[in-house]
C-alpha positions as CSV (number, residue, x, y, z in Angstrom):
1,L,4.8,8.0,-8.0
2,S,2.9,9.8,-10.8
3,A,6.0,11.6,-12.1
4,I,7.7,8.0,-12.2
5,S,5.1,6.1,-14.0
6,K,3.5,8.9,-16.1
7,R,0.1,7.7,-14.9
8,K,-2.5,9.1,-12.5
9,T,-2.3,8.3,-8.7
10,V,-5.1,7.4,-6.7
11,W,-4.9,6.6,-2.9
12,V,-7.3,4.4,-0.8
13,A,-8.5,5.8,2.4
14,K,-11.0,5.3,5.0
15,N,-13.8,8.0,4.4
16,T,-13.1,9.3,8.1
17,L,-9.5,9.6,7.5
18,G,-9.5,13.3,8.3
19,S,-11.6,13.0,11.5
20,T,-10.4,9.8,13.2
21,F,-6.6,10.1,13.5
22,P,-5.6,10.8,17.0
23,F,-2.9,13.1,16.0
24,K,-4.8,14.6,13.1
25,F,-3.4,18.2,13.9
26,S,0.1,17.4,14.0
27,V,2.5,19.0,11.1
28,A,3.2,15.5,9.9
29,R,-0.4,14.4,9.7
30,R,-1.4,17.6,8.0
31,V,1.4,17.1,5.3
32,Q,0.5,13.4,4.9
33,L,-3.4,14.5,4.5
34,A,-2.6,17.3,2.1
35,A,-0.4,14.8,-0.2
36,I,-3.5,12.5,-0.1
37,Y,-5.9,15.1,-1.0
38,C,-4.0,16.3,-3.9
39,Y,-4.7,13.2,-5.8
40,D,-7.8,11.4,-6.3
41,L,-9.3,9.2,-3.3
42,I,-11.0,5.9,-3.1
43,G,-13.0,6.3,-0.1
44,V,-13.7,2.8,1.8
45,S,-15.4,2.0,4.9
46,N,-14.2,0.5,7.9
47,N,-13.4,-2.9,6.4
48,Y,-10.8,-1.3,4.6
49,P,-9.2,-1.7,1.9
50,F,-11.6,-4.3,0.8
51,S,-14.8,-2.2,0.1
52,N,-15.6,0.1,-3.0
53,L,-14.4,-2.8,-5.6
54,S,-16.1,-1.2,-8.4
55,N,-13.8,2.0,-7.9
56,W,-10.8,-0.1,-7.6
57,L,-11.6,-1.8,-10.8
58,K,-12.5,1.4,-12.6
59,N,-9.2,3.0,-11.6
60,L,-7.2,-0.1,-12.4
61,R,-8.7,-0.4,-16.1
62,A,-8.0,3.4,-16.6
63,G,-4.5,2.6,-16.1
64,N,-4.1,4.4,-12.6
65,N,-1.6,3.8,-9.9
66,I,-3.6,2.9,-6.7
67,I,-1.6,3.6,-3.5
68,F,-2.8,1.5,-0.1
69,F,-1.6,0.2,3.0
70,P,-2.0,-3.7,3.0
71,E,-2.0,-3.5,6.7
72,G,-4.9,-1.2,6.7
73,S,-3.2,1.7,7.9
74,P,0.4,3.1,8.3
75,S,2.4,2.0,11.3
76,H,5.9,2.3,12.8
77,K,6.8,-1.3,12.1
78,L,5.4,-3.5,9.3
79,Q,2.4,-5.3,10.2
80,K,0.7,-8.4,8.7
81,P,-2.0,-7.7,5.9
82,Q,-5.7,-6.9,6.7
83,E,-7.6,-10.3,6.5
84,N,-8.9,-11.4,3.2
85,L,-5.9,-9.5,1.2
86,E,-5.4,-12.5,-0.8
87,K,-9.0,-13.2,-1.8
88,F,-9.4,-9.2,-2.7
89,I,-6.1,-9.4,-4.7
90,E,-7.2,-12.6,-6.6
91,M,-10.6,-10.9,-7.3
92,L,-8.8,-8.1,-8.9
93,T,-6.4,-9.9,-10.9
94,K,-9.6,-11.9,-12.4
95,S,-11.1,-8.6,-13.6
96,A,-8.2,-6.1,-14.4
97,K,-4.4,-6.4,-15.3
98,F,-2.0,-4.7,-13.0
99,L,1.3,-4.7,-11.5
100,I,2.1,-4.5,-7.7
101,L,5.0,-2.0,-6.9
102,P,6.1,-2.5,-3.4
103,V,7.0,0.8,-1.7
104,S,8.4,1.1,1.6
105,V,8.4,4.4,3.6
106,Y,9.9,4.9,6.7
107,F,11.6,7.8,8.9
108,E,15.2,7.9,9.4
109,N,17.8,10.6,10.3
110,G,15.1,13.3,10.3
111,Y,14.0,12.5,6.8
112,F,11.4,10.1,5.2
113,Q,13.0,7.4,3.4
114,V,11.2,5.9,0.3
115,K,12.5,2.7,-1.3
116,I,10.6,1.3,-4.4
117,G,10.8,-2.3,-5.2
118,K,10.5,-4.1,-8.6
119,A,6.9,-4.3,-9.9
120,F,5.6,-7.5,-9.9
121,T,2.2,-9.8,-10.5
122,P,1.4,-12.0,-7.6
123,D,2.1,-15.9,-8.4
124,F,-0.8,-17.5,-6.9
125,T,0.8,-21.2,-7.9
126,K,3.5,-20.1,-4.9
127,K,3.0,-18.5,-1.6
128,Q,0.0,-16.5,-1.0
129,P,-0.2,-13.3,-2.7
130,G,-0.6,-11.1,0.7
131,H,2.8,-12.9,2.1
132,Q,4.4,-12.2,-1.4
133,I,3.5,-8.4,-1.1
134,M,4.4,-8.1,2.5
135,T,8.0,-9.8,2.0
136,K,8.7,-7.5,-0.9
137,I,7.8,-4.4,1.0
138,A,9.8,-5.7,4.2
139,N,12.9,-6.2,2.1
140,N,13.4,-2.8,1.7
141,L,13.0,-1.7,5.3
142,P,15.6,-1.5,7.7
143,A,15.5,-5.0,9.8
144,N,14.2,-3.3,12.8
145,L,11.1,-2.1,10.9
146,R,10.1,-5.4,9.3
147,G,8.0,-6.4,12.2
148,P,6.8,-10.3,11.4
149,Y,8.8,-10.2,8.2
150,S,12.1,-9.9,9.7
151,S,13.1,-13.5,9.2
152,N,12.1,-13.0,5.4
153,S,15.1,-10.9,4.6
154,T,15.8,-12.1,1.2
155,T,16.5,-10.2,-1.8
156,T,13.5,-11.2,-3.8
157,G,11.9,-7.8,-3.2
158,R,14.7,-5.7,-4.4
């Protein structure tokens, strides 16, 4: 992402990231942790990702990319976002200007697939911003991985 945007990338992850994952010694997990630790990290508590707001704002104002899982953690199928995502995004938009880049990552045919949607700013006059974000992520996933967003297969996220 940093190579595409020419901006620094920061990951949001739980402070206990390395110690709580049940398969922390698997090769895939070690690769994931190495990738995350190569970048700066916004460490958050268990009410992930809605803590450490000052660090989020500092990074947004500096023009950094911030990567986080709206669902709270990676999963096989897309999940609903964490509670209060809309309120958190609204608080951020009142304090900093930024775009949301929906990125969908999944494993298929022995490889990780990454699909990047069009960057957007949530429209608070329409549907809830959390729903907008999740629908745009879902639109770039295969239908069987869209979870609760499988009926939202429109082209608005591409």
